MIVEXMAR-437913 format. One record per residue (C-alpha): x, y, z. Coordinates in steps of 0.05 Angstrom, whole numbers, padded with zeros to 5 digits, always signed. Example, Ala and Ser with C-alpha at 12.3 -4.5 7.8 and 13.67 -1.06 7.14 Angstrom:
# residues 2
+00246-00090+00156 +00273-00021+00143 
//
This chain:
# residues 129
+03109+04165+00006 +03054+04183-00043 +02984+04158-00034 +02987+04119-00099 +03051+04084-00085 +03047+04010-00087 +03078+03971-00031 +03093+03898-00046 +03091+03853+00016 +03088+03779+00024 +03017+03750+00015 +02995+03725+00085 +02960+03670+00048 +03028+03642+00020 +03059+03644+00087 +02999+03620+00127 +03015+03559+00172 +02984+03532+00236 +02993+03582+00291 +02984+03642+00240 +02938+03698+00262 +02872+03709+00225 +02882+03733+00153 +02836+03754+00097 +02836+03784+00029 +02783+03812-00016 +02769+03774-00080 +02719+03827-00102 +02714+03897-00072 +02642+03913-00057 +02611+03985-00051 +02587+04029+00004 +02615+04037+00074 +02657+03982+00107 +02619+03933+00152 +02630+03948+00226 +02603+03927+00295 +02527+03925+00300 +02515+03917+00225 +02470+03861+00205 +02498+03820+00147 +02468+03766+00102 +02525+03726+00070 +02533+03667+00026 +02592+03626+00047 +02628+03559+00036 +02675+03534+00094 +02734+03487+00087 +02783+03453+00128 +02849+03489+00112 +02895+03428+00122 +02854+03382+00073 +02813+03433+00033 +02751+03389+00050 +02688+03430+00049 +02649+03424+00116 +02592+03468+00106 +02558+03525+00068 +02501+03571+00072 +02470+03615+00017 +02436+03663+00066 +02470+03665+00137 +02443+03728+00173 +02480+03751+00235 +02496+03817+00275 +02570+03833+00272 +02597+03832+00341 +02533+03796+00366 +02569+03729+00387 +02526+03686+00333 +02584+03662+00290 +02654+03639+00308 +02700+03697+00330 +02745+03689+00271 +02687+03695+00219 +02661+03754+00258 +02729+03791+00255 +02742+03768+00185 +02679+03803+00154 +02694+03869+00187 +02713+03919+00133 +02684+03883+00077 +02632+03922+00033 +02563+03905+00009 +02567+03860-00052 +02641+03843-00036 +02675+03775-00033 +02729+03757+00013 +02770+03697+00031 +02783+03688+00106 +02829+03640+00142 +02815+03627+00215 +02864+03598+00264 +02836+03548+00317 +02838+03599+00373 +02786+03637+00339 +02743+03581+00320 +02729+03514+00357 +02795+03510+00390 +02811+03439+00420 +02735+03418+00421 +02723+03405+00347 +02653+03405+00323 +02602+03373+00279 +02601+03306+00310 +02673+03294+00289 +02665+03327+00222 +02710+03384+00247 +02772+03358+00284 +02799+03394+00345 +02851+03451+00330 +02827+03459+00260 +02844+03519+00216 +02790+03542+00169 +02782+03577+00106 +02718+03611+00083 +02697+03641+00017 +02645+03695+00037 +02600+03741-00003 +02559+03797+00029 +02487+03793-00003 +02457+03848+00040 +02472+03893+00095 +02430+03933+00144 +02458+03986+00194 +02430+04035+00241 +02359+04026+00267 +02343+03979+00212 +02395+03932+00239 
//
């Protein structure tokens, strides 16, 4: 198969249901090297409860170290591979989020699936990170 061949597959967003694994898709491809473990990202994001579409939070400048344990595991895994200036939609199952605990004083029910719209606004790697 040639490198420029197009493979048509089901969109995991169309087939996502509770119990599905983490999925993401780039809505804008950024530039530079893909984000990896140890990089420090600043992102703007909006988070939604997947079942209802209700927004539960947003941040215009969340800074965290990828793999550092400072964000939910699904968010951390979902940003890997994104490039600076890129935008990505990420769907996170409960196992990679708050599981059966819920959060936000009842704002986020137990066993919630999430959807995040994320944009990388800056990226630091190496000694600068």
